[in-house]
VEXKE-565814 format. One record per residue: residue in three letters; x, y, z of N, C-alpha, C in turn. Coordinates in nm, 2 decimals, decimal comma. Atoms other than C-alpha are relative to their C-alpha. Last residue first. Layout:
N
{"ALA" {X Y Z} {X Y Z} {X Y Z}}
...
This chain:
74
{"ASN" {0,06 0,14 0,01} {-15,77 9,26 -6,54} {0,07 -0,12 0,04}}
{"LEU" {-0,03 0,17 0,03} {-15,66 9,58 -6,37} {-0,13 -0,15 -0,04}}
{"CYS" {0,10 0,10 -0,03} {-15,73 9,89 -6,54} {0,04 -0,12 0,03}}
{"SER" {0,11 -0,09 -0,05} {-15,50 10,17 -6,50} {-0,08 -0,09 0,04}}
{"PHE" {-0,07 0,10 -0,17} {-15,16 9,98 -6,61} {-0,13 0,04 0,07}}
{"ASN" {0,08 -0,05 -0,06} {-15,30 10,02 -6,97} {-0,04 -0,02 0,17}}
{"ARG" {0,16 0,02 -0,08} {-15,10 9,92 -7,18} {-0,02 0,04 0,09}}
{"GLU" {-0,07 0,00 -0,17} {-14,92 10,14 -7,45} {-0,11 -0,11 0,10}}
{"LEU" {0,11 0,09 -0,11} {-15,03 10,17 -7,80} {0,07 -0,03 0,10}}
{"GLN" {-0,09 0,04 -0,04} {-14,85 10,47 -8,07} {-0,10 -0,13 0,11}}
{"SER" {0,13 0,09 -0,06} {-15,05 10,71 -8,27} {0,07 -0,08 0,05}}
{"PHE" {0,04 0,12 0,01} {-14,84 10,94 -8,38} {-0,05 -0,04 0,05}}
{"GLY" {0,08 0,07 0,11} {-14,78 11,26 -8,39} {-0,07 -0,07 -0,06}}
{"TYR" {0,02 -0,07 0,09} {-14,53 11,33 -8,14} {-0,05 -0,03 -0,15}}
{"ARG" {-0,13 -0,02 -0,06} {-14,62 11,06 -7,94} {0,01 0,06 -0,07}}
{"GLN" {-0,11 -0,07 0,05} {-14,99 11,04 -7,89} {0,11 0,05 0,01}}
{"THR" {-0,02 -0,16 0,00} {-15,17 10,75 -7,69} {0,08 0,12 -0,08}}
{"TYR" {-0,06 -0,07 0,11} {-15,37 10,45 -7,82} {0,02 0,20 0,12}}
{"HIS" {0,06 -0,09 0,01} {-15,48 10,22 -7,48} {0,05 0,05 -0,11}}
{"VAL" {-0,05 -0,14 0,07} {-15,42 9,91 -7,38} {-0,09 0,12 -0,05}}
{"VAL" {-0,14 0,03 -0,07} {-15,63 9,68 -7,13} {0,11 0,04 -0,14}}
{"GLY" {-0,04 -0,09 -0,04} {-15,97 9,87 -7,24} {0,16 -0,05 0,12}}
{"GLU" {-0,06 0,08 -0,10} {-16,10 9,55 -7,35} {0,02 0,12 0,12}}
{"ALA" {0,08 -0,03 -0,04} {-16,20 9,79 -7,67} {-0,07 -0,07 0,19}}
{"VAL" {0,04 -0,12 -0,01} {-15,85 9,81 -7,69} {-0,15 0,06 0,06}}
{"LEU" {-0,08 -0,09 -0,15} {-15,79 9,48 -7,63} {0,02 0,12 0,00}}
{"SER" {0,03 0,06 -0,10} {-16,06 9,33 -7,91} {0,04 0,02 0,14}}
{"ASN" {0,10 -0,04 -0,01} {-15,89 9,59 -8,14} {-0,14 -0,02 0,12}}
{"ILE" {-0,04 -0,14 -0,08} {-15,54 9,47 -8,10} {-0,16 0,11 0,00}}
{"ALA" {-0,07 0,00 -0,15} {-15,66 9,13 -8,15} {-0,01 0,10 0,03}}
{"ARG" {0,12 0,04 -0,14} {-15,88 9,20 -8,45} {-0,02 0,03 0,14}}
{"LYS" {0,04 -0,11 -0,03} {-15,58 9,42 -8,62} {-0,15 -0,03 0,07}}
{"ILE" {-0,10 -0,10 -0,15} {-15,36 9,11 -8,54} {-0,05 0,07 0,03}}
{"GLU" {-0,04 0,03 -0,11} {-15,66 8,88 -8,74} {0,08 0,08 0,06}}
{"SER" {0,14 -0,07 -0,05} {-15,72 9,17 -9,01} {-0,01 -0,15 0,10}}
{"CYS" {0,07 -0,14 -0,08} {-15,36 9,15 -9,05} {-0,03 0,03 0,03}}
{"ALA" {0,03 -0,12 0,02} {-15,30 8,77 -9,05} {-0,02 0,12 0,01}}
{"ALA" {0,10 -0,09 -0,12} {-15,05 8,57 -8,85} {-0,07 0,10 -0,10}}
{"GLY" {0,14 0,00 0,03} {-14,89 8,33 -9,09} {-0,09 0,05 0,03}}
{"PRO" {0,06 -0,05 0,07} {-14,56 8,48 -9,04} {-0,14 -0,03 -0,11}}
{"ASP" {0,10 0,14 0,07} {-14,52 8,40 -8,70} {-0,06 0,05 -0,10}}
{"ILE" {0,04 0,12 -0,17} {-14,27 8,61 -8,53} {-0,06 -0,10 -0,09}}
{"ARG" {-0,18 0,01 0,02} {-14,17 8,83 -8,83} {-0,02 -0,12 0,07}}
{"ARG" {-0,11 0,12 0,15} {-14,54 8,89 -8,90} {0,08 -0,08 -0,02}}
{"VAL" {0,09 0,17 -0,03} {-14,62 8,98 -8,49} {0,00 -0,06 -0,18}}
{"GLU" {-0,14 0,14 -0,06} {-14,27 9,19 -8,59} {-0,12 -0,06 0,07}}
{"LYS" {-0,10 0,06 0,14} {-14,49 9,40 -8,91} {0,10 -0,06 0,16}}
{"ILE" {0,05 0,05 0,03} {-14,85 9,45 -8,67} {0,14 -0,09 -0,08}}
{"ILE" {0,02 0,15 -0,05} {-14,69 9,54 -8,41} {-0,04 -0,05 -0,10}}
{"ALA" {-0,09 0,03 0,00} {-14,54 9,85 -8,62} {-0,03 -0,15 0,09}}
{"ASN" {-0,06 0,03 0,13} {-14,82 9,91 -8,84} {0,13 -0,11 0,08}}
{"PRO" {0,11 0,13 0,03} {-15,07 9,98 -8,45} {0,11 -0,08 -0,15}}
{"SER" {0,08 -0,03 0,08} {-14,70 10,18 -8,38} {-0,12 -0,11 -0,04}}
{"LEU" {0,02 0,12 0,06} {-14,53 10,02 -8,01} {-0,14 0,11 -0,14}}
{"GLY" {0,08 0,00 0,15} {-14,48 10,25 -7,76} {-0,01 -0,02 -0,10}}
{"ALA" {0,10 -0,13 0,06} {-14,21 10,41 -7,58} {-0,08 -0,04 -0,06}}
{"SER" {-0,06 -0,08 -0,09} {-14,00 10,12 -7,35} {-0,11 0,14 -0,08}}
{"SER" {-0,02 -0,10 0,06} {-14,16 9,81 -7,53} {-0,03 0,14 0,07}}
{"ASP" {-0,09 0,05 0,01} {-14,14 9,46 -7,38} {0,09 0,16 -0,03}}
{"ASP" {-0,07 0,06 -0,13} {-14,49 9,49 -7,25} {0,20 0,06 -0,02}}
{"CYS" {0,10 -0,17 0,00} {-14,64 9,63 -7,62} {0,17 0,01 0,14}}
{"LEU" {-0,04 -0,13 0,05} {-14,48 9,37 -7,75} {-0,03 0,10 0,07}}
{"GLY" {-0,17 0,01 -0,04} {-14,57 9,13 -7,47} {0,09 0,06 -0,05}}
{"LEU" {-0,06 -0,02 -0,14} {-14,91 9,22 -7,50} {0,09 0,04 -0,01}}
{"ILE" {-0,07 -0,16 0,04} {-14,87 9,23 -7,88} {0,00 0,00 0,13}}
{"LEU" {-0,11 -0,05 0,08} {-14,79 8,83 -7,82} {-0,01 0,13 -0,03}}
{"LYS" {-0,17 -0,02 -0,10} {-15,07 8,77 -7,54} {0,14 0,01 -0,07}}
{"GLN" {0,08 -0,16 -0,12} {-15,36 8,95 -7,75} {0,13 -0,07 0,07}}
{"LEU" {0,00 -0,08 0,05} {-15,22 8,64 -8,04} {-0,01 0,14 0,08}}
{"GLU" {-0,17 0,03 0,06} {-15,21 8,36 -7,88} {-0,01 0,14 -0,08}}
{"THR" {-0,06 -0,03 -0,16} {-15,57 8,51 -7,73} {0,12 -0,03 -0,01}}
{"VAL" {0,04 -0,20 0,00} {-15,72 8,57 -8,15} {0,11 -0,03 0,14}}
{"ALA" {0,17 -0,02 -0,10} {-15,61 8,17 -8,18} {0,05 0,15 0,03}}
{"MET" {0,05 0,02 -0,18} {-15,29 8,16 -8,39} {-0,17 0,01 0,04}}
């Protein structure tokens, strides 16, 4: 999978989750959908989305979660 395809998949997972997902949960879910995806590629895609401001980290009950950042219009 190309990084842009991974980014689309990650955004879809964030959109489908009502409570946000931890980075590890996202990696696990992406690997379930695409077993050939390398963890380093998934992490790079997550970091790229965070750097672009499309998703952001939140803290809930002591855990980091990724959620779609709707305050930025890309």
